[in-house]
N, C-alpha and C positions, 0 to 999 in steps of 0.2 A: 504494499499500500504506500502511495507517496502523497504528499501534501501538494495540492494544486493552487492553493492561494491562502489568503488570511482575512480574517474579519477585522474591520476597523470601524470603531464606534467609542463612546465614552463609558462603557460598562466595565469597570475595572475589577470589582469584586462580587457584585450580584447584578442580576437582571432586574430592571425596575418593572413595577406592576403594569406601567403603561407601554411595554415594549412593542405590542401590537401596532402602536401608533407611530412608533419612531422609525427613522431610516438609518440603516448601517450600510457601509459600503464593503464590498468584497474585492480585494485586489487578486485577480487571477494572475499568476506568474506568467511571464513572457513566453516561456516554453509551451503554454497552454492556450495562449490567446486565440490562436486558429481555431480552437474547439468551440469558441463562442459564436461563430459565424451563424446568423440567423435567430439567436437567442432572444433578441428584442421583439420578435414577432409573437412572443408569448406573454401573457399578462401575469402568470404565476410559475415560480419554479421552486423545486425542492432542493434545499440546501443541506448537505451532509457534512457534518463537522466532527472532529475528534476532540471530545471534551478532556483536553490534557491535564486540567486542574482538578478533574473529578476523581473522587475515591472509587476504587475498583473492588472493594470487598465488602460492601454493604449490599445485601440482597432483599431487604425488606424495609419499608419506609411508611411514614403516615403521609399520604398523598397530599401534594400542595403544601407541605410542611405544617399541616394542621393536625395536631394531636387528637382532635376530636374525630378525624377520619380514621377508618380501621386500618390496622397494620396490613400492608399489602406488599406482595412481591414486586420487585422492580420491572419485571417483565410485563406486569399488568398496569404499568404507570408510564409517565414521560419523565420520571426522575432522572437527573443527570448522572446519578451514581448507578454503576452497572460494571459487569465483568469487562466488556469491551465499550468504552464510553463514546459510542457512536450517536450522533444526534441527527434527526431528521425534521426538518421544519419547512413547511410550505410557506413561501413569502411572495408578496406582490413585487414584481419586477418593475420598479419605478423608471429606470433608465440605464442604459449602457453608455459608457464613454471609454471607447478603446477596451482595455484590460480591466476596467472598474465597473462593477455592477452595484447599483444602488437598489437596495431591497427594503420593503417595509414589513416589519414583524418578526425579525430574526432575534431568537433567544440564545445568543452566544456572546461570550465576554470578548473584549478587545483583544486582539492577538490569537484567538483561536484558530487552529489550522482547519482549513477547508479541504476535504477529501474527495468531494464529488458534487456535481450540480446535475439535475435532471429537470426536464420540463414537467409540469405538473398536469396531469389530465384527470378530470373529474369523472369517477366511476360512480355509477348509481348503485347505492346500497339501499334496499327498502327496510325500513323500520330497524336501524341499528339499535344495538342495546348497549348501555353504559352503566356503570355503578352509580349509585346515588350521589356520591361525593364528587363526581366529575362535572365540571362546568358545562353548560349547555352550548357554549361557543367554541 
C-alpha cells in the first residue's frame, strides 16, 4: 500500500462537530496527478485514509464517544480505532485545482495520509437498518 496524497486542514487533534460543513484540501502527489483526469465530473468522491494516529488495539467502543450508547465492536461502528485504521468518507467534491482536491465533509486530521480515492455511486438500498444510537444523517 502506498500513500497517494495528504489531507490539509486545521484539525490538529480532533475532528470538529461541524466537519460536514467544512472544506479540506487533499494534495495528491505529483506521481498520481494523471489519475485525477475527469474526477471533477463527479459531485461526490470516497476518500480512503490511513488513520496513522489511531490506536490499533481497541476492539470495542461506546459509539460516538457517548458512554450512554452500548458497548459495540469497532467493525459495527465508524470509530477511528481498529486493527487496520482505514477510513472511508464520502465527500462532496467542491473543486479541483491541478493536483489539489477541495472536499466538503472529510473527517480526517491535518497531515493524514490518503491511500485511495474513488468516485461515489449511489446504490439503492431499500429499508436499511441501523442501531438506535446511529445518527439518521
